[in-house]
DOPAMAR-221852 format. One record per residue (C-alpha): x, y, z negated; chain. Coordinates in steps of 0.1 Angstrom, whole numbers, padded with zeros to 4 digits. Layout:
BEGIN
NODE      xx      yy      zz   fivo
NODE       X       Y       Z      A
...
//
This chain:
BEGIN
NODE      xx      yy      zz   fivo
NODE    0000    0000    0000      A
NODE    0014    0035    0008      A
NODE    0026    0055   -0021      A
NODE    0036    0091   -0029      A
NODE    0069    0103   -0043      A
NODE    0077    0138   -0055      A
NODE    0109    0158   -0061      A
NODE    0114    0194   -0073      A
NODE    0141    0220   -0070      A
NODE    0148    0254   -0086      A
NODE    0164    0285   -0072      A
NODE    0197    0302   -0082      A
NODE    0176    0328   -0100      A
NODE    0159    0302   -0123      A
NODE    0170    0309   -0158      A
NODE    0185    0274   -0163      A
NODE    0204    0278   -0131      A
NODE    0217    0312   -0141      A
NODE    0232    0295   -0171      A
NODE    0247    0267   -0150      A
NODE    0263    0292   -0126      A
NODE    0279    0312   -0154      A
NODE    0292    0281   -0171      A
NODE    0307    0268   -0138      A
NODE    0322    0303   -0129      A
NODE    0341    0300   -0162      A
NODE    0353    0265   -0153      A
NODE    0365    0278   -0119      A
NODE    0384    0308   -0134      A
NODE    0401    0286   -0160      A
NODE    0411    0260   -0134      A
NODE    0423    0287   -0110      A
NODE    0448    0300   -0135      A
NODE    0455    0268   -0154      A
NODE    0446    0235   -0136      A
NODE    0452    0215   -0168      A
NODE    0425    0234   -0187      A
NODE    0400    0214   -0208      A
NODE    0367    0232   -0209      A
NODE    0332    0224   -0222      A
NODE    0312    0256   -0222      A
NODE    0274    0262   -0225      A
NODE    0255    0293   -0216      A
NODE    0222    0307   -0229      A
NODE    0204    0335   -0211      A
NODE    0173    0354   -0223      A
NODE    0158    0389   -0221      A
NODE    0188    0412   -0218      A
NODE    0213    0388   -0233      A
NODE    0239    0361   -0224      A
NODE    0254    0339   -0251      A
NODE    0285    0318   -0243      A
NODE    0296    0290   -0265      A
NODE    0319    0260   -0262      A
NODE    0354    0246   -0265      A
NODE    0385    0253   -0245      A
NODE    0421    0242   -0243      A
NODE    0439    0264   -0218      A
NODE    0470    0286   -0213      A
NODE    0449    0314   -0199      A
NODE    0428    0342   -0214      A
NODE    0397    0352   -0194      A
NODE    0374    0382   -0195      A
NODE    0343    0360   -0199      A
NODE    0320    0390   -0201      A
NODE    0330    0403   -0166      A
NODE    0328    0368   -0151      A
NODE    0292    0364   -0165      A
NODE    0282    0398   -0151      A
NODE    0297    0391   -0117      A
NODE    0276    0359   -0115      A
NODE    0244    0376   -0125      A
NODE    0250    0404   -0100      A
NODE    0257    0379   -0072      A
NODE    0224    0360   -0079      A
NODE    0205    0393   -0075      A
NODE    0195    0404   -0110      A
NODE    0205    0441   -0103      A
NODE    0173    0460   -0113      A
NODE    0163    0472   -0147      A
NODE    0127    0462   -0142      A
NODE    0138    0425   -0142      A
NODE    0146    0430   -0179      A
NODE    0178    0410   -0173      A
NODE    0203    0430   -0153      A
NODE    0240    0424   -0146      A
NODE    0254    0457   -0158      A
NODE    0232    0463   -0189      A
NODE    0227    0429   -0205      A
NODE    0246    0420   -0236      A
NODE    0272    0392   -0234      A
NODE    0283    0374   -0265      A
NODE    0312    0349   -0264      A
NODE    0315    0322   -0291      A
NODE    0340    0301   -0271      A
NODE    0367    0285   -0293      A
NODE    0396    0260   -0292      A
NODE    0389    0224   -0283      A
NODE    0390    0198   -0311      A
NODE    0424    0182   -0313      A
NODE    0406    0149   -0323      A
NODE    0389    0148   -0289      A
NODE    0420    0160   -0270      A
NODE    0442    0132   -0284      A
NODE    0419    0106   -0268      A
NODE    0422    0123   -0234      A
NODE    0457    0136   -0228      A
NODE    0486    0112   -0223      A
NODE    0523    0115   -0217      A
NODE    0517    0099   -0183      A
NODE    0487    0115   -0166      A
NODE    0478    0082   -0150      A
NODE    0469    0069   -0185      A
NODE    0444    0097   -0192      A
NODE    0414    0085   -0211      A
NODE    0378    0093   -0204      A
NODE    0366    0126   -0220      A
NODE    0335    0109   -0235      A
NODE    0316    0077   -0235      A
NODE    0285    0072   -0214      A
NODE    0272    0059   -0181      A
NODE    0270    0077   -0148      A
NODE    0251    0069   -0116      A
NODE    0256    0075   -0079      A
NODE    0229    0070   -0052      A
NODE    0226    0072   -0015      A
NODE    0199    0064    0011      A
NODE    0199    0065    0049      A
NODE    0166    0083    0052      A
NODE    0184    0116    0058      A
NODE    0216    0126    0076      A
NODE    0232    0136    0044      A
NODE    0222    0103    0027      A
NODE    0199    0121    0002      A
NODE    0163    0114   -0008      A
NODE    0141    0133    0016      A
NODE    0118    0149   -0009      A
NODE    0146    0165   -0028      A
NODE    0165    0175    0004      A
NODE    0134    0194    0016      A
NODE    0128    0210   -0018      A
NODE    0164    0223   -0018      A
NODE    0161    0235    0018      A
NODE    0129    0255    0009      A
NODE    0147    0274   -0018      A
NODE    0180    0280    0000      A
NODE    0160    0294    0029      A
NODE    0138    0315    0005      A
NODE    0170    0330   -0010      A
NODE    0183    0338    0026      A
NODE    0150    0356    0033      A
NODE    0153    0375    0000      A
NODE    0187    0388    0009      A
NODE    0177    0396    0045      A
NODE    0149    0418    0030      A
NODE    0134    0420    0065      A
NODE    0106    0395    0070      A
NODE    0096    0393    0033      A
NODE    0105    0423    0012      A
NODE    0089    0416   -0022      A
NODE    0109    0385   -0033      A
NODE    0127    0383   -0067      A
NODE    0154    0358   -0076      A
NODE    0134    0332   -0096      A
NODE    0117    0304   -0077      A
NODE    0107    0267   -0078      A
NODE    0097    0242   -0051      A
NODE    0082    0207   -0051      A
NODE    0076    0183   -0022      A
NODE    0054    0152   -0022      A
NODE    0059    0126    0005      A
NODE    0038    0097    0015      A
NODE    0058    0065    0021      A
NODE    0047    0034    0040      A
NODE    0048   -0001    0025      A
NODE    0083   -0006    0040      A
NODE    0095    0026    0023      A
NODE    0096    0049    0053      A
NODE    0084    0085    0051      A
NODE    0050    0089    0069      A
NODE    0040    0125    0062      A
NODE    0044    0154    0037      A
NODE    0014    0153    0014      A
NODE    0019    0185   -0006      A
NODE    0043    0214   -0009      A
NODE    0045    0236   -0040      A
NODE    0063    0270   -0040      A
NODE    0063    0294   -0069      A
NODE    0083    0325   -0062      A
NODE    0089    0356   -0084      A
NODE    0078    0388   -0067      A
NODE    0074    0425   -0070      A
NODE    0041    0439   -0083      A
NODE    0013    0441   -0058      A
NODE   -0016    0466   -0057      A
NODE   -0041    0437   -0063      A
NODE   -0038    0401   -0072      A
NODE   -0060    0391   -0043      A
NODE   -0037    0408   -0018      A
NODE   -0007    0393   -0035      A
NODE   -0020    0357   -0032      A
NODE   -0030    0361    0004      A
NODE    0002    0378    0015      A
NODE    0026    0353   -0003      A
NODE    0006    0323    0010      A
NODE    0007    0336    0045      A
NODE    0044    0344    0044      A
NODE    0055    0310    0030      A
NODE    0034    0290    0055      A
NODE    0040    0311    0086      A
NODE    0076    0324    0080      A
NODE    0094    0301    0055      A
NODE    0081    0267    0066      A
NODE    0088    0271    0103      A
NODE    0124    0280    0094      A
NODE    0127    0248    0074      A
NODE    0113    0227    0103      A
NODE    0137    0242    0127      A
NODE    0166    0228    0107      A
NODE    0153    0192    0109      A
NODE    0157    0165    0135      A
NODE    0125    0159    0156      A
NODE    0114    0128    0137      A
NODE    0113    0147    0104      A
NODE    0096    0177    0120      A
NODE    0066    0154    0127      A
NODE    0061    0149    0089      A
NODE    0048    0185    0088      A
NODE    0011    0183    0097      A
NODE   -0019    0206    0093      A
NODE   -0031    0183    0065      A
NODE   -0003    0194    0041      A
NODE   -0017    0207    0008      A
NODE    0000    0240    0000      A
NODE    0001    0253   -0036      A
NODE    0017    0288   -0034      A
NODE    0022    0306   -0067      A
NODE   -0007    0285   -0080      A
NODE   -0009    0303   -0114      A
NODE   -0013    0336   -0097      A
NODE    0009    0366   -0106      A
NODE    0047    0358   -0110      A
NODE    0063    0392   -0116      A
NODE    0079    0384   -0150      A
NODE    0105    0357   -0143      A
NODE    0141    0348   -0147      A
NODE    0157    0349   -0181      A
NODE    0130    0375   -0192      A
NODE    0103    0350   -0184      A
NODE    0120    0319   -0199      A
NODE    0152    0313   -0218      A
NODE    0178    0294   -0197      A
NODE    0203    0269   -0209      A
NODE    0232    0251   -0192      A
NODE    0224    0215   -0182      A
NODE    0186    0215   -0183      A
NODE    0181    0207   -0146      A
NODE    0201    0174   -0142      A
NODE    0175    0157   -0120      A
NODE    0175    0187   -0096      A
NODE    0213    0185   -0097      A
NODE    0213    0148   -0086      A
NODE    0186    0128   -0067      A
NODE    0153    0143   -0076      A
NODE    0142    0112   -0096      A
NODE    0154    0086   -0071      A
NODE    0180    0062   -0083      A
NODE    0189    0069   -0119      A
NODE    0207    0094   -0142      A
NODE    0230    0087   -0171      A
NODE    0217    0118   -0190      A
NODE    0249    0139   -0190      A
NODE    0249    0174   -0175      A
NODE    0276    0185   -0151      A
NODE    0279    0223   -0153      A
NODE    0304    0238   -0178      A
NODE    0325    0207   -0179      A
NODE    0360    0202   -0165      A
NODE    0367    0170   -0146      A
NODE    0382    0151   -0176      A
NODE    0345    0148   -0187      A
NODE    0334    0117   -0168      A
NODE    0298    0129   -0171      A
NODE    0308    0150   -0142      A
NODE    0337    0134   -0124      A
NODE    0324    0098   -0125      A
NODE    0289    0110   -0112      A
NODE    0307    0125   -0083      A
NODE    0328    0094   -0078      A
NODE    0298    0071   -0078      A
NODE    0280    0093   -0053      A
NODE    0311    0091   -0031      A
NODE    0311    0053   -0033      A
NODE    0273    0050   -0027      A
NODE    0274    0073    0004      A
NODE    0304    0055    0020      A
NODE    0288    0021    0015      A
NODE    0255    0032    0031      A
NODE    0273    0050    0059      A
NODE    0294    0019    0065      A
NODE    0263   -0002    0069      A
NODE    0266   -0023    0038      A
NODE    0231   -0014    0028      A
NODE    0203    0011    0035      A
NODE    0200    0023   -0001      A
NODE    0222    0018   -0031      A
NODE    0226    0027   -0068      A
NODE    0260    0025   -0084      A
NODE    0266    0027   -0121      A
NODE    0298    0031   -0140      A
NODE    0304    0034   -0178      A
NODE    0332    0045   -0201      A
NODE    0344    0046   -0237      A
NODE    0360    0078   -0249      A
NODE    0397    0078   -0247      A
NODE    0398    0046   -0226      A
NODE    0409    0050   -0190      A
NODE    0394    0019   -0174      A
NODE    0356    0018   -0170      A
NODE    0336   -0007   -0190      A
NODE    0321   -0020   -0158      A
NODE    0304   -0013   -0125      A
NODE    0268   -0022   -0116      A
NODE    0252   -0021   -0082      A
NODE    0216   -0023   -0070      A
NODE    0210   -0024   -0033      A
NODE    0172   -0027   -0037      A
NODE    0172   -0057   -0014      A
NODE    0185   -0037    0015      A
NODE    0220   -0053    0018      A
NODE    0231   -0061    0053      A
NODE    0261   -0082    0042      A
NODE    0263   -0118    0028      A
NODE    0273   -0106   -0006      A
NODE    0253   -0104   -0038      A
NODE    0250   -0071   -0056      A
NODE    0274   -0084   -0082      A
NODE    0299   -0093   -0055      A
NODE    0295   -0058   -0040      A
NODE    0303   -0043   -0074      A
NODE    0335   -0064   -0075      A
NODE    0345   -0052   -0041      A
NODE    0340   -0016   -0052      A
NODE    0363   -0021   -0082      A
NODE    0391   -0032   -0059      A
NODE    0385   -0004   -0033      A
NODE    0381    0026   -0056      A
NODE    0403    0037   -0085      A
NODE    0377    0046   -0111      A
NODE    0401    0057   -0139      A
NODE    0396    0094   -0148      A
NODE    0430    0104   -0133      A
NODE    0423    0083   -0102      A
NODE    0389    0101   -0097      A
NODE    0404    0136   -0103      A
NODE    0432    0131   -0078      A
NODE    0412    0113   -0051      A
NODE    0384    0140   -0052      A
NODE    0407    0169   -0059      A
NODE    0387    0179   -0090      A
NODE    0414    0200   -0107      A
NODE    0406    0228   -0082      A
NODE    0382    0257   -0088      A
NODE    0353    0242   -0068      A
NODE    0324    0242   -0092      A
NODE    0306    0275   -0088      A
NODE    0291    0263   -0055      A
NODE    0277    0231   -0071      A
NODE    0257    0250   -0098      A
NODE    0226    0258   -0076      A
NODE    0207    0237   -0050      A
NODE    0222    0204   -0061      A
NODE    0256    0188   -0066      A
NODE    0250    0161   -0040      A
NODE    0243    0161   -0003      A
NODE    0262    0193    0003      A
NODE    0286    0202    0031      A
NODE    0322    0193    0026      A
NODE    0343    0223    0037      A
NODE    0374    0243    0029      A
NODE    0368    0279    0017      A
NODE    0390    0307    0005      A
NODE    0383    0321   -0030      A
NODE    0399    0350   -0049      A
NODE    0401    0351   -0087      A
NODE    0409    0382   -0107      A
NODE    0428    0378   -0140      A
NODE    0423    0397   -0172      A
NODE    0457    0414   -0167      A
NODE    0448    0429   -0133      A
NODE    0465    0401   -0114      A
NODE    0446    0384   -0085      A
NODE    0450    0350   -0070      A
NODE    0437    0337   -0036      A
NODE    0434    0299   -0030      A
NODE    0420    0276   -0004      A
NODE    0399    0249   -0019      A
NODE    0380    0219   -0005      A
NODE    0344    0218   -0017      A
NODE    0322    0188   -0022      A
NODE    0349    0162   -0016      A
NODE    0327    0135   -0029      A
NODE    0305    0140    0002      A
NODE    0333    0129    0025      A
NODE    0329    0097    0046      A
NODE    0366    0089    0043      A
NODE    0363    0053    0029      A
NODE    0340    0039    0055      A
NODE    0368    0021    0074      A
NODE    0381    0004    0042      A
NODE    0345   -0005    0032      A
NODE    0338   -0021    0066      A
NODE    0370   -0041    0065      A
NODE    0363   -0053    0029      A
NODE    0328   -0064    0039      A
NODE    0337   -0079    0073      A
NODE    0318   -0051    0092      A
NODE    0347   -0038    0112      A
//
């Protein structure tokens, strides 16, 4: 029997995502000046206030207040009527030195012996239903909000948009798990005040359906464009007025959108947040590594869909084990347990091995903090960082290395697919 599946996304102006972006901007600045920095920083944002807290072991001092304000300004909170504005909000920092008890379990004389920064389990997932090997509902939900942000910055077709927004996409699947049609789309976007609520509702509904959605469809391959039918149920700002938003409307905290950050409810999640953590924290680095594994296995043709789990003990470099579920889609004569054993021999899953393979000691994290950490474009960009002493540093960094399909040949050979 056909079934429905739903995923949501939130914009860069959502209060929780504002917090994530500030935390990851701090990570990038620490790593840019001291690649060996150990950082775990949390951010809270509310009306007119940013609070930074966490633990750091680093050789560099940062102007955390300026970094936070720069992030807020880039997102678009630049007007006093938002009640949260880059130049006027208060910024309180309670960041302190990392516990030596924790650090002794991570650092080693030989970096190859580096232990995991915490215990826990992490999951990676991939499916061949989209070109970027991501679940379709989440991929569309992200696209809706990235395009909405582009429209906001263009300030031409739609002039009333404010930074906070959420989206949700419900897709009908057939019995054989193929997307048949889009059942419903939800978009809630913060906006300027209108002269009347009736005009507001009519205008926003019209603009989302006639301007935003066609721009999304144009990005998709023809077979996915056919999922957009006249029968889609649209819920546009369903509560009505949405003028008060962002950190003034809701308090935001780092790490509260972990399902948006990963697979939209498909697969699984180990529970650990990503943003604000340096790569010695396997909550982050091992989640990227398992995504890298899952994507390369699906791309190589081992299966159509896969979930990969890895687990660690704090201070121990080797994982407790690797688990695989191909959901019955395996195209090779191996059990899921045998596939997991092959993964163990193909991929170094020690914390140091993950950090070096995926180049995670580089300042690459600000870009991950909105619109998902997975399914993004692997590219090299140039970034400039300004130090607290007036010095500046420009570096070329490779983003989203865990999205590279650089192990497909080894995978094919290991599974006799070459």
